[in-house]
C-alpha positions as CSV (number, residue, x, y, z in Angstrom):
1,M,-82.3,-7.6,24.7
2,S,-79.6,-5.1,25.5
3,D,-77.1,-3.9,22.9
4,D,-74.3,-6.3,23.8
5,T,-75.9,-9.4,25.4
6,Y,-78.3,-12.1,24.3
7,T,-81.0,-14.0,26.1
8,F,-81.4,-17.7,25.5
9,D,-84.4,-17.0,23.3
10,A,-82.3,-14.6,21.2
11,M,-79.5,-17.2,20.7
12,A,-82.1,-19.8,19.8
13,A,-83.5,-17.4,17.2
14,L,-80.1,-17.1,15.7
15,V,-79.8,-20.9,15.4
16,V,-83.3,-21.1,13.8
17,E,-82.4,-18.3,11.3
18,R,-79.6,-20.5,10.0
19,G,-82.0,-23.3,9.3
20,L,-80.9,-25.4,12.2
21,P,-83.1,-27.3,14.8
22,A,-84.3,-25.1,17.6
23,P,-82.3,-25.8,20.9
24,G,-84.1,-26.6,24.1
25,K,-83.5,-24.6,27.2
26,R,-82.4,-27.6,29.2
27,A,-79.6,-28.1,26.7
28,A,-78.1,-24.8,27.7
29,D,-77.7,-26.0,31.3
30,G,-75.8,-29.1,30.2
31,W,-73.6,-27.1,27.9
32,I,-72.7,-24.8,30.7
33,R,-71.7,-27.7,33.0
34,M,-69.5,-29.1,30.2
35,G,-67.8,-25.8,29.5
36,L,-69.2,-25.5,25.9
37,I,-70.6,-22.1,26.8
38,D,-70.0,-19.8,29.8
39,Q,-72.1,-19.1,32.8
40,P,-74.7,-16.4,32.0
41,H,-75.0,-13.1,33.7
42,R,-78.3,-12.9,35.7
43,P,-78.5,-9.8,37.9
44,G,-81.1,-9.5,40.6
45,L,-84.1,-7.2,40.5
46,G,-84.1,-6.2,44.1
47,R,-85.8,-7.6,47.2
48,A,-88.6,-10.0,46.2
49,G,-88.1,-9.0,42.6
50,G,-86.5,-12.2,41.3
51,R,-83.9,-12.1,38.6
52,E,-83.5,-10.9,35.0
53,P,-83.4,-13.5,32.2
54,R,-80.1,-15.1,31.7
55,R,-77.8,-13.2,29.3
56,W,-74.6,-14.0,27.4
57,P,-72.2,-11.7,25.6
58,A,-72.1,-11.6,21.8
59,T,-68.9,-13.8,21.7
60,Q,-70.7,-16.6,23.6
61,A,-73.7,-16.2,21.4
62,A,-71.5,-16.7,18.3
63,L,-69.9,-19.7,20.0
64,F,-73.4,-21.1,20.8
65,L,-74.3,-20.8,17.1
66,A,-71.0,-22.4,16.0
67,L,-71.5,-25.3,18.4
68,H,-75.0,-26.0,16.9
69,Q,-73.5,-25.8,13.4
70,G,-70.8,-28.3,14.4
71,R,-73.4,-30.8,15.7
72,V,-75.3,-30.6,12.3
73,H,-72.3,-30.6,9.9
74,L,-70.3,-33.1,11.9
75,P,-72.9,-35.8,12.7
76,R,-70.3,-38.3,14.0
77,T,-68.9,-35.8,16.5
78,R,-70.2,-36.5,20.0
79,L,-71.5,-33.6,22.1
80,R,-68.6,-33.8,24.6
81,E,-66.1,-33.6,21.7
82,L,-67.4,-30.1,21.0
83,A,-65.5,-29.0,24.1
84,N,-62.5,-28.9,21.7
85,L,-64.2,-26.0,19.9
86,S,-64.4,-23.9,23.0
87,L,-60.7,-24.8,23.8
88,Y,-59.6,-23.9,20.3
89,V,-61.3,-20.5,20.5
90,W,-59.5,-19.9,23.8
91,I,-56.1,-20.8,22.3
92,R,-56.6,-18.4,19.4
93,E,-58.5,-15.6,21.2
94,G,-57.6,-15.8,24.9
95,D,-59.6,-15.4,28.1
96,G,-61.2,-12.2,26.9
97,V,-63.5,-14.4,24.8
98,I,-63.4,-17.7,26.8
99,P,-63.0,-17.1,30.5
100,M,-60.8,-19.4,32.6
101,S,-63.7,-20.9,34.5
102,Q,-65.1,-22.1,31.2
103,V,-61.7,-23.4,30.1
104,R,-61.4,-25.6,33.3
105,R,-64.9,-27.1,32.7
106,A,-64.1,-27.8,29.1
107,L,-60.9,-29.5,30.0
108,A,-62.7,-31.7,32.5
109,T,-65.2,-32.6,29.8
110,W,-62.4,-33.5,27.4
111,F,-61.1,-36.0,30.0
112,E,-64.6,-37.5,30.1
113,I,-64.8,-38.2,26.4
114,P,-63.3,-41.8,26.6
115,R,-65.6,-42.7,29.5
116,H,-68.6,-42.1,27.2
117,T,-67.1,-43.8,24.1
118,S,-68.0,-47.4,23.3
119,R,-65.3,-50.1,23.3
120,S,-65.8,-50.7,19.5
121,A,-65.3,-47.0,18.7
122,V,-62.1,-46.9,20.9
123,R,-60.8,-50.1,19.3
124,A,-61.4,-48.7,15.8
125,A,-59.7,-45.4,16.6
126,V,-56.7,-47.0,18.2
127,A,-56.3,-49.5,15.3
128,T,-56.3,-46.6,12.8
129,Y,-53.7,-44.7,14.9
130,V,-51.3,-47.7,15.3
131,E,-51.5,-48.6,11.6
132,N,-49.7,-45.3,10.9
133,F,-46.5,-47.1,12.1
134,R,-46.5,-49.8,9.5
135,T,-43.6,-48.0,7.7
136,L,-41.3,-48.9,10.7
137,G,-41.0,-52.5,9.6
138,S,-43.1,-54.0,12.4
139,S,-45.4,-57.0,11.7
140,R,-49.1,-56.7,11.5
141,A,-49.4,-59.0,14.5
142,D,-47.3,-56.7,16.6
143,R,-49.4,-53.7,15.7
144,R,-52.6,-55.6,16.5
145,A,-51.2,-56.6,19.8
146,L,-50.2,-53.0,20.6
147,A,-53.7,-51.8,19.7
148,E,-55.3,-54.4,22.0
149,A,-52.9,-53.5,24.8
150,M,-53.8,-49.8,24.5
151,V,-57.5,-50.5,24.6
152,L,-57.0,-52.8,27.7
153,A,-54.8,-50.2,29.4
154,R,-57.4,-47.5,28.9
155,E,-60.2,-49.7,30.2
156,R,-58.2,-50.5,33.4
157,Q,-57.5,-46.8,33.8
158,L,-61.2,-46.0,33.7
159,R,-61.8,-48.6,36.4
160,T,-58.8,-48.0,38.7
161,G,-57.8,-44.4,37.9
162,R,-54.2,-45.5,37.1
163,Y,-52.6,-46.0,33.7
164,D,-50.5,-49.2,33.6
165,A,-47.6,-48.1,31.5
166,E,-45.7,-51.4,31.9
167,L,-48.5,-53.2,30.2
168,L,-47.7,-51.3,27.0
169,R,-43.9,-51.3,27.1
170,P,-43.2,-54.7,25.5
171,H,-45.7,-54.1,22.7
172,L,-44.3,-50.6,22.1
173,E,-40.8,-52.0,21.9
174,A,-42.0,-54.6,19.4
175,V,-43.3,-51.9,17.1
176,F,-40.7,-49.1,17.7
177,G,-37.7,-51.0,18.9
178,E,-34.9,-49.0,20.7
179,Q,-35.0,-46.1,18.2
180,V,-36.2,-42.6,18.9
181,L,-38.1,-41.3,15.9
182,G,-38.7,-37.9,14.4
183,P,-36.6,-34.7,14.6
184,D,-35.0,-33.5,17.8
185,T,-37.7,-30.9,18.2
186,L,-40.4,-33.6,18.1
187,P,-39.0,-36.9,19.4
188,F,-41.1,-40.0,19.5
189,G,-40.3,-43.3,21.0
190,V,-41.2,-45.8,23.7
191,D,-39.9,-43.8,26.7
192,V,-41.2,-40.5,25.2
193,Y,-44.7,-42.0,24.7
194,L,-44.9,-43.5,28.2
195,D,-43.6,-40.3,29.7
196,M,-46.4,-38.4,28.0
197,L,-49.1,-40.8,29.3
198,A,-47.8,-40.4,32.8
199,R,-48.0,-36.6,32.5
200,L,-51.5,-36.8,31.2
201,D,-52.7,-38.6,34.4
202,Q,-51.0,-35.9,36.5
203,V,-52.6,-33.1,34.5
204,E,-56.1,-34.7,35.0
205,A,-55.5,-35.0,38.8
206,R,-54.3,-31.4,39.1
207,L,-57.3,-30.1,37.0
208,K,-59.7,-32.0,39.4
209,A,-57.9,-30.4,42.4
210,A,-58.0,-26.9,40.7
211,S,-54.2,-26.7,41.2
212,Y,-53.3,-24.8,38.0
213,T,-53.2,-21.1,38.4
214,D,-54.6,-18.7,35.8
215,D,-51.0,-17.6,35.0
216,Q,-50.0,-21.2,34.3
217,L,-53.0,-21.7,32.0
218,T,-52.2,-18.5,30.2
219,S,-48.6,-19.7,29.7
220,A,-49.8,-23.0,28.4
221,R,-52.2,-21.2,26.0
222,E,-49.4,-19.1,24.5
223,A,-47.3,-22.3,24.1
224,C,-50.3,-24.0,22.4
225,R,-50.7,-21.1,20.0
226,V,-47.0,-21.2,19.1
227,A,-47.2,-25.0,18.6
228,L,-50.2,-24.7,16.2
229,D,-48.5,-21.9,14.2
230,R,-45.3,-23.8,14.1
231,N,-47.0,-27.0,12.9
232,R,-48.6,-25.0,10.0
233,E,-45.1,-23.9,9.0
234,E,-43.4,-27.3,9.3
235,W,-46.0,-29.9,8.5
236,P,-44.8,-30.4,4.8
237,R,-41.3,-31.4,6.0
238,L,-42.7,-33.6,8.8
239,A,-45.2,-35.3,6.5
240,L,-42.5,-36.3,4.1
241,R,-40.5,-38.2,6.8
242,A,-40.3,-41.9,6.3
243,D,-40.7,-42.7,10.0
244,I,-43.5,-40.7,11.5
245,G,-44.8,-38.8,8.4
246,A,-48.1,-40.7,8.4
247,L,-49.0,-38.9,11.7
248,F,-49.0,-35.5,10.1
249,K,-51.9,-34.3,8.0
250,Q,-52.3,-30.9,6.4
251,P,-53.4,-28.5,9.1
252,S,-56.9,-26.9,8.9
253,I,-59.1,-25.1,11.4
254,W,-61.2,-28.3,11.8
255,T,-58.1,-30.6,12.4
256,E,-56.7,-28.1,14.9
257,M,-60.0,-27.8,16.6
258,R,-60.3,-31.6,17.1
259,Q,-56.8,-31.7,18.6
260,S,-57.1,-28.7,20.9
261,G,-57.8,-30.6,24.1
262,Q,-55.0,-33.0,23.4
263,I,-52.6,-30.2,22.7
264,I,-53.5,-28.2,25.8
265,V,-53.2,-31.2,28.1
266,A,-49.9,-32.3,26.5
267,V,-48.4,-28.8,26.9
268,L,-49.6,-28.6,30.6
269,G,-47.9,-31.9,31.2
270,A,-44.7,-30.9,29.4
271,M,-44.4,-27.5,31.2
272,F,-45.5,-28.1,34.7
273,E,-45.5,-31.9,35.5
274,A,-42.7,-34.2,36.3
275,G,-41.9,-37.1,34.0
276,S,-42.8,-40.8,34.5
277,P,-40.8,-42.4,37.3
278,A,-40.8,-45.7,35.3
279,G,-40.5,-44.2,31.9
280,G,-36.7,-44.1,31.1
281,T,-35.1,-40.8,30.1
282,P,-37.2,-38.8,27.6
283,R,-35.5,-36.3,25.3
284,P,-35.9,-32.6,26.2
285,T,-39.0,-30.8,25.0
286,A,-38.7,-27.9,22.5
287,L,-40.4,-25.5,24.9
288,T,-39.0,-23.8,28.0
289,V,-40.7,-21.5,30.6
290,N,-38.8,-18.2,31.3
291,A,-38.9,-16.3,34.6
292,S,-42.2,-14.6,33.6
293,G,-43.9,-17.9,33.0
294,Q,-43.9,-17.5,29.2
295,A,-43.3,-20.5,27.0
296,I,-40.3,-20.0,24.7
297,P,-38.4,-22.4,22.5
298,S,-35.4,-24.0,24.2
299,T,-32.6,-21.6,23.3
300,P,-29.0,-20.6,24.0
301,P,-28.8,-17.9,26.7
302,A,-27.4,-15.4,24.1
303,M,-30.9,-15.4,22.5
304,L,-33.0,-15.0,25.7
305,E,-33.2,-11.2,25.4
306,M,-34.4,-11.3,21.8
307,W,-36.9,-14.0,22.6
308,S,-38.1,-12.0,25.6
309,K,-38.7,-9.0,23.3
310,C,-40.4,-11.1,20.7
311,L,-42.7,-12.8,23.3
312,R,-43.5,-9.4,24.9
313,G,-44.7,-8.3,21.4
314,H,-46.8,-11.4,21.1
315,T,-48.4,-10.8,24.5
316,Q,-49.2,-7.1,23.7
317,L,-50.6,-8.3,20.4
318,E,-53.0,-10.6,22.2
319,Q,-54.1,-7.6,24.4
320,L,-54.7,-5.6,21.2
321,R,-56.6,-8.4,19.6
322,R,-58.9,-8.6,22.6
323,M,-59.3,-4.8,22.7
324,V,-60.6,-4.6,19.2
325,A,-62.5,-7.9,19.2
326,Q,-65.9,-6.4,19.6
327,L,-65.2,-4.0,16.7
328,S,-64.0,-6.8,14.4
329,V,-67.0,-9.1,14.6
330,G,-70.3,-8.1,12.9
331,Q,-73.6,-9.1,14.4
332,T,-77.1,-8.6,12.9
333,Q,-78.9,-8.4,16.2
334,P,-77.7,-5.9,17.4
335,P,-75.5,-4.6,14.6
336,L,-72.2,-3.1,15.5
337,I,-72.8,-0.6,12.7
338,R,-76.2,0.9,13.1
339,V,-77.5,1.7,9.7
340,R,-80.2,4.2,9.0
341,Q,-82.1,4.0,5.7
342,H,-84.2,6.5,3.8
343,I,-85.5,7.0,0.3
344,D,-84.1,10.0,-1.7
345,L,-87.2,10.8,-3.8
346,E,-85.3,13.2,-6.1
347,A,-82.7,10.6,-7.0
348,S,-85.0,7.6,-6.7
349,E,-82.5,5.8,-4.5
350,L,-82.4,4.0,-1.2
351,V,-79.7,5.7,0.9
352,A,-78.0,3.8,3.7
353,L,-76.1,5.9,6.3
354,V,-73.9,4.9,9.2
355,E,-76.0,6.0,12.2
356,D,-73.7,4.9,15.0
357,L,-70.1,3.5,15.1
358,P,-68.3,2.2,18.2
359,P,-65.0,4.2,18.5
360,V,-61.6,2.6,18.2
361,P,-60.2,2.3,21.8
362,E,-57.9,5.2,22.6
363,E,-55.2,2.8,23.9
364,A,-55.1,0.9,20.6
365,P,-52.6,3.2,18.7
366,L,-50.1,3.2,21.6
367,L,-50.4,-0.5,22.1
368,S,-49.9,-1.3,18.4
369,A,-46.8,1.0,18.4
370,E,-45.4,-1.0,21.4
371,V,-46.0,-4.3,19.6
372,A,-44.0,-3.0,16.6
373,Y,-41.3,-1.6,18.8
374,N,-40.7,-4.9,20.7
375,L,-40.7,-7.0,17.5
376,R,-38.2,-4.6,15.9
377,S,-36.1,-4.6,19.0
378,A,-35.9,-8.4,18.9
379,L,-34.4,-8.2,15.4
380,N,-32.0,-5.5,16.5
381,Y,-30.8,-7.7,19.4
382,L,-30.3,-10.5,16.9
383,V,-27.9,-8.4,14.8
384,G,-26.0,-7.3,17.9
385,E,-25.5,-10.9,19.1
386,L,-24.4,-12.0,15.7
387,A,-21.8,-9.3,15.6
388,R,-20.5,-10.5,19.0
389,I,-20.1,-14.0,17.6
390,D,-18.4,-12.8,14.3
391,T,-16.0,-10.2,15.9
392,R,-15.5,-11.8,19.4
393,S,-15.8,-8.3,20.7
394,E,-17.7,-6.5,23.4
395,P,-20.7,-4.2,22.9
396,E,-18.8,-1.0,22.1
397,V,-18.7,-2.0,18.4
398,D,-22.4,-2.6,18.1
399,R,-23.6,0.7,19.5
400,L,-25.3,1.7,16.2
401,Q,-26.0,-1.8,14.8
402,A,-29.6,-2.6,13.8
403,F,-31.5,-5.0,11.7
404,P,-31.8,-3.2,8.3
405,I,-35.1,-3.2,6.4
406,V,-34.9,-1.7,2.9
407,T,-37.1,-2.1,-0.2
408,Q,-34.5,-1.6,-2.9
409,R,-31.2,-3.2,-3.6
410,E,-29.5,0.2,-4.0
411,Q,-30.5,1.0,-0.5
412,W,-29.0,-2.3,0.7
413,Q,-25.6,-1.3,-0.8
414,A,-25.7,2.0,1.0
415,R,-22.9,2.8,3.5
416,T,-25.4,3.3,6.3
417,V,-26.5,-0.3,5.9
418,Q,-23.2,-2.1,5.2
419,N,-20.9,0.0,7.5
420,R,-23.2,0.9,10.3
421,D,-26.2,-1.4,10.6
422,L,-24.3,-4.6,9.7
423,H,-20.9,-3.6,11.1
424,G,-18.9,-6.6,12.3
425,L,-21.2,-9.3,10.7
426,S,-19.7,-12.0,8.5
427,K,-20.6,-12.4,4.8
428,R,-22.7,-15.5,5.7
429,H,-24.8,-13.6,8.2
430,R,-25.2,-10.6,5.9
431,A,-26.4,-12.9,3.1
432,M,-28.9,-14.6,5.5
433,I,-30.3,-11.2,6.4
434,E,-30.4,-10.0,2.7
435,R,-32.6,-13.0,1.8
436,L,-35.2,-11.7,4.2
437,Q,-35.4,-8.2,2.7
438,P,-38.5,-7.0,0.8
439,F,-36.5,-6.4,-2.4
440,H,-35.3,-10.0,-2.6
441,P,-36.6,-11.8,-5.7
442,R,-38.3,-14.4,-3.6
443,A,-39.8,-12.0,-1.1
444,D,-43.3,-12.8,-2.4
445,R,-43.3,-16.0,-0.4
446,F,-43.8,-13.8,2.7
447,G,-46.9,-12.2,1.3
448,K,-47.8,-8.7,0.2
449,P,-47.2,-6.2,1.5
450,H,-44.0,-7.6,3.0
451,P,-44.3,-7.9,6.8
452,L,-40.9,-6.3,7.3
453,S,-42.0,-3.3,5.1
454,V,-45.0,-2.8,7.4
455,L,-42.9,-3.1,10.5
456,Q,-40.4,-0.5,9.1
457,A,-43.3,2.0,8.5
458,L,-44.7,1.5,11.9
459,T,-41.4,1.9,13.8
460,N,-40.5,4.9,11.7
461,D,-43.8,6.6,12.6
462,D,-43.1,5.8,16.3
463,K,-39.6,7.1,16.0
464,Y,-40.9,10.5,14.9
465,R,-43.6,10.5,17.6
466,H,-46.4,9.7,15.2
467,R,-48.7,7.0,16.4
468,P,-50.4,4.9,13.7
469,R,-53.8,6.3,12.7
470,L,-56.4,3.7,13.2
471,Y,-59.9,3.7,11.9
472,Q,-62.7,1.3,11.1
473,R,-63.3,0.0,7.6
474,L,-66.1,-2.1,6.2
475,A,-64.8,-5.6,5.4
476,Y,-68.1,-7.2,4.3
477,I,-71.7,-6.2,3.8
478,G,-74.4,-8.5,2.9
479,P,-76.5,-10.3,2.0
480,L,-78.8,-7.4,1.0
481,V,-81.9,-9.3,1.9
482,G,-84.9,-7.5,0.3
483,V,-83.3,-6.6,-3.0
484,E,-85.2,-9.3,-4.7
485,R,-88.6,-8.3,-3.3
486,P,-90.7,-5.2,-4.1
487,G,-91.3,-2.6,-1.5
488,H,-94.4,-0.3,-1.0
489,Y,-94.9,1.6,-4.3
490,C,-91.3,1.0,-5.3
491,R,-88.9,-1.7,-6.4
492,V,-85.3,-2.1,-7.2
493,D,-84.2,-0.8,-10.6
494,L,-82.3,-3.9,-11.7
495,A,-81.0,-2.3,-14.9
496,K,-79.2,0.4,-13.0
497,L,-78.1,-2.0,-10.3
498,E,-76.4,-4.2,-12.9
499,A,-74.7,-1.2,-14.5
500,I,-72.8,-0.5,-11.2
501,S,-69.4,-2.0,-11.7
502,Q,-67.5,-4.0,-9.1
503,E,-64.9,-1.1,-8.8
504,Q,-67.7,1.4,-8.1
505,W,-69.2,-0.9,-5.4
506,E,-65.7,-1.3,-3.8
507,A,-65.1,2.5,-3.9
508,M,-68.5,3.0,-2.3
509,L,-68.3,0.4,0.4
510,F,-64.7,-0.3,1.4
511,R,-63.4,3.0,2.7
512,E,-63.0,4.7,6.1
513,L,-66.2,4.7,8.1
514,E,-67.5,7.4,10.4
515,A,-70.8,8.3,11.9
516,G,-73.1,9.9,9.4
517,A,-71.1,8.6,6.4
518,E,-73.0,7.2,3.4
519,L,-72.7,3.5,3.0
520,F,-74.3,2.9,-0.4
521,R,-77.1,4.0,-2.7
522,L,-79.5,1.5,-4.2
523,P,-81.4,2.5,-7.4
524,L,-85.2,2.3,-7.2
525,I,-88.2,2.6,-9.5
526,I,-90.9,4.6,-7.6
527,D,-94.4,4.2,-9.0
528,G,-96.6,5.5,-6.2
529,A,-97.0,8.0,-3.4
530,S,-95.3,7.5,0.0
531,P,-92.9,4.7,-1.1
532,T,-91.2,2.5,1.5
533,F,-88.4,0.1,1.1
534,S,-85.6,-1.3,3.2
535,V,-83.0,-4.0,3.2
536,D,-81.6,-6.2,6.0
537,I,-77.9,-5.5,6.3
538,E,-75.3,-7.7,8.0
539,A,-72.0,-5.8,8.3
540,L,-68.5,-6.9,9.2
541,T,-65.8,-4.3,10.1
542,Y,-62.2,-4.4,11.1
543,V,-59.7,-1.9,12.5
544,A,-57.5,-0.6,9.7
545,M,-54.3,1.4,9.5
546,G,-52.6,3.2,6.7
547,A,-54.1,2.4,3.3
548,G,-56.6,-0.1,4.6
549,L,-54.3,-2.8,6.1
550,S,-55.9,-4.9,8.8
551,L,-54.3,-3.9,12.1
552,V,-54.5,-7.3,13.8
553,Q,-53.7,-9.3,10.7
554,S,-50.7,-7.2,9.8
555,L,-49.2,-7.3,13.2
556,S,-49.9,-11.0,13.5
557,G,-48.0,-11.6,10.2
558,I,-45.1,-9.5,11.5
559,A,-45.0,-11.3,14.8
560,A,-45.0,-14.7,13.1
561,M,-42.2,-13.7,10.7
562,V,-40.0,-12.3,13.5
563,A,-40.4,-15.5,15.5
564,A,-39.5,-17.5,12.4
565,I,-36.4,-15.4,11.8
566,L,-35.2,-16.1,15.3
567,R,-35.8,-19.8,14.9
568,D,-34.0,-19.7,11.6
569,F,-30.9,-18.1,13.2
570,Q,-30.9,-20.2,16.3
571,P,-28.4,-22.8,14.9
572,E,-25.9,-20.0,14.5
573,F,-25.7,-19.8,18.3
574,D,-25.0,-23.5,18.7
575,T,-21.7,-23.4,16.9
576,P,-18.3,-23.8,18.7
577,R,-17.5,-20.2,17.8
578,A,-20.7,-19.0,19.4
579,R,-20.0,-21.0,22.5
580,A,-16.5,-19.6,22.8
581,A,-17.8,-16.0,22.3
582,W,-20.3,-16.6,25.1
583,K,-17.6,-17.9,27.5
584,E,-15.4,-14.9,26.7
585,R,-18.1,-12.6,28.0
586,G,-17.6,-14.0,31.5
587,S,-21.2,-15.0,32.0
588,N,-22.0,-17.5,34.8
589,V,-25.0,-18.9,32.8
590,D,-24.2,-22.3,31.3
591,Y,-24.4,-22.5,27.5
592,L,-26.7,-25.4,26.7
593,P,-27.0,-26.3,23.1
594,S,-30.6,-26.3,21.9
595,P,-32.2,-28.9,19.6
596,P,-32.0,-27.9,16.0
597,V,-35.1,-26.1,14.7
598,T,-36.1,-24.7,11.3
599,G,-37.8,-21.5,10.5
600,L,-37.8,-19.7,7.2
601,G,-35.2,-21.9,5.6
602,A,-32.0,-20.9,3.9
603,A,-33.5,-20.6,0.4
């Protein structure tokens, strides 16, 4: 086995090591067809030489292991439903981990799930779903009739390939009536539901015809990621609604994974497919596609520049995430950190040294600086546009304006902040920005360190031509298999081992790594000549910056907060004063009010 690929036997060994049943080789062929794992690499050996054994990259080996764990720990999950796991990894990690060809096969498998589900199972699932609408005042008989109609419509679709929406309409109207439920950003009603079903049929047809381009799928993936993150932020408010609150459960990795296929297909339908010709007039979706094919929240034109900056930062962050992915995931065979062990006879200790360490990509510091720059620019654009609304003036007054980030209240009162950065802003908008500052009493709700403080440090370094210094740091090491067993003429000195404090272990392990550095020392009792002893080490590393902050996690937190800030300020651009300011600028772009959204809240 090479350093970065796994044969099927090696992947099967990983499964068996976890105490799971050994997979058969024929299973891999079926999993490839269903898109659960990717096609292997199998280079030829020359004329009449045959081919090498099939090999998969480490990311696919980890996915193979996760799929087997899912089959064991989720016994009621059918094999085809595990396509959701591959799709969820694609949403979160991108095509650097799950290639587009695998995504297309996994989506085709997702559409096959109902065709391999018994009628009783479909009936039970539909009945549970429909029962969530008992709070709308409909009768139990109406809900049962709707459930039966949904099952019948699905069976007809499997036979004819066409979903009979009109079969459902009278039953939906009996349960929902004429009302459109939910907030404006997530409308739900008869026409909206039928429109969604019509779009799903179009998506399935286009997937079979391979009509979606890679760029369209990438745009849909970004929209899905935004939707999952936004659902995590807003689910408490949605769950408390009296109308559709029962549909919203607390998000978790498993619930998001189970819904991944549905989310991707729904987003593809909303972004690229026409609505149902028989389905009334659905309310507008909360997502729009800009000229670059990126999914952005529906927004007034005055916010397009700041959203473009924000989304560019998100795109670069995804590139950075893929760049360091191989450095951030530890594997035991082969290890990303090659560890050499030897016994120090004079000290009676087992010494573990870093023998080899993959370098941090040279492009990573520059790319991380660009991510921070674009996210900070989005906030600066926000302040400039707010000043235009409040002063009804042209750009000459906001030449030096910027979004201030300060850590002390005294700095907030400084003239450079009040008279320069916030020049022209109203008291209301200044107060809204103040509540986001790291010094605010409720700043802890954003986590520590405050995302804006980290953004300020990164952009200051970039301003003075200092790129962030990135290095690898040990995040986890263990289990130290072998500690409990004796070696050859030596054993672990348990008394000395227990005397090592937690602080000493952390100081020893969790620091900057470099080739040749000492990882740890394990005290031994040597009672013979030529002692031998070793431990099996599983190491997990991450790319760090500054005082040990995770590069990807820190930038992800910043990106999420910047997007939430823009959403929080979006209603400020839907006021009559904002519309008037936009018209006075002489733009020929129509000002379309966007649906109200919530972000960080006004508290």
